[in-house]
Each structure stands twice: as C-alpha cells, then as structure tokens.
N, C-alpha and C positions, 0 to 999 in steps of 0.2 A: 504494500500500500504506500509506504513512504517512497519507494523507488518509483512507483507510478506517478506520484505527486511530483517528484524531482524531475522526471522526464517531461511532464506536462509544463512545469515551470521553465525548463530549458527550452522547450518549443516556444513558449511565450516570450522568453528573452530573445530568442532568435528572431521572432516576428517583430518585436519591438525595435531591435537593432536595425533590421531592414527598413522599417518605417522611419526610424530616425535618420538613416542615411538618405532615404528618398526625400524627407522633409528638408534636410540640410541642402540637398541639391536644388530643390524647388525654391528655397529661400535665397540661395546664391543666384539663381536665374532671375528671380524677381528683383533682387538688388541691381543686377546688371541691366535689366530692362528699364528699371527706374532711372539709373544713371544715364543710359542712352536717351531716354525720353527727356531728361533734364538738359542734356547736351543739345538735342534737337530744338527744344524750346528756346534755349539761349541763342542758338544760331538763327532761329526764325525771328526772335525779338530783335536781334541785331539787324536782320534783313529789313524788318518793318521800319526800324529807325532810319536806315539808309534810304528806303523808299520814301518815307515821310520827308526827309531832308531834300531829296530830289524833287518831290512834289512842291515843296515850298520854293525851291529855286525856279522851277518851271512856272509856278504861279507868279512869282516876282517878275520873271522875264516876260510873261504874257501881259501882265499889267503895264510893264514898260512899253511893250509893243503897242498895246491898245492906247496908252497915253500918247505915244508918238503919232499914231493914226488919228487920234482925236485932234491933235495940234497941227496936223498937216495944213499948209496954207491953201492948197488947191481943193480941199475937201469941202463939200457943201453939207453932207450929212454927218452928223456927229454921233459917235458911239457913247451912249450915256452910261451912267453907273448901273442902271438896271440891266442893260445889255451886257456890260462887263461882268456883273455878278452872275447873269444867266450863263454866259460862256464858261466862266470858272466853275459853276455848278455842274455843267455838262462834263467838263474835263475831269472833275472829281468823281463823277458818277453819281452825284447827289440829285436824282431826278425830282425829289420832293421840294428842294430849294429852288429849282428852276421854274420861273413863271411860265404859264402855258399860254 
C-alpha cells in the first residue's frame, strides 16, 4: 500500500515537473512576444511623430503657397481663409472639417 502510494506520488511529481517546464516555456514566449510588441509600438510611435512633423511642414508650405497665390498681382480671384482651411482639411483627410 505504501509502495502504491509512493508510485502514485512519483507519477504526480513527474506530471507536475512536465507542467512546470511547459508553463516556464509559455511564460518565456509570452515575455518575448510582449517585448517584441513593445518594440513595434515604439517604432510605430516614432513613425507617427515623423509623419506628424512632415504633415506640419507640408501644411506650412501649403499655407505659404496659398498666401503667395493670394498676393499675386495678376490674380482677380482671391483664395480666402475658408478655402484655405477646406484645402488643408482635405489634405489631412478630415472630411468633417471641410465645408460642403
């Protein structure tokens, strides 16, 4: 009876060791996946900052061009602030801000 119990406990220990090994592997894989996700998130955040900076430069350049067009001596039609804002809204992809 004691030997049967000892054998049963040995099987349980073996099962638990196998489960522990599996869980450690899963935890390691989860940490690696988390680290990779954090690296990708940082790279994407950096890309977003770069694109926002480029958008700001493009907007500034467009405003400069529109101001130059507005001030052209030979022009009879004037690009107003509403039109400038509408053009900028379209370029931003902000269809709600653009007047219809």
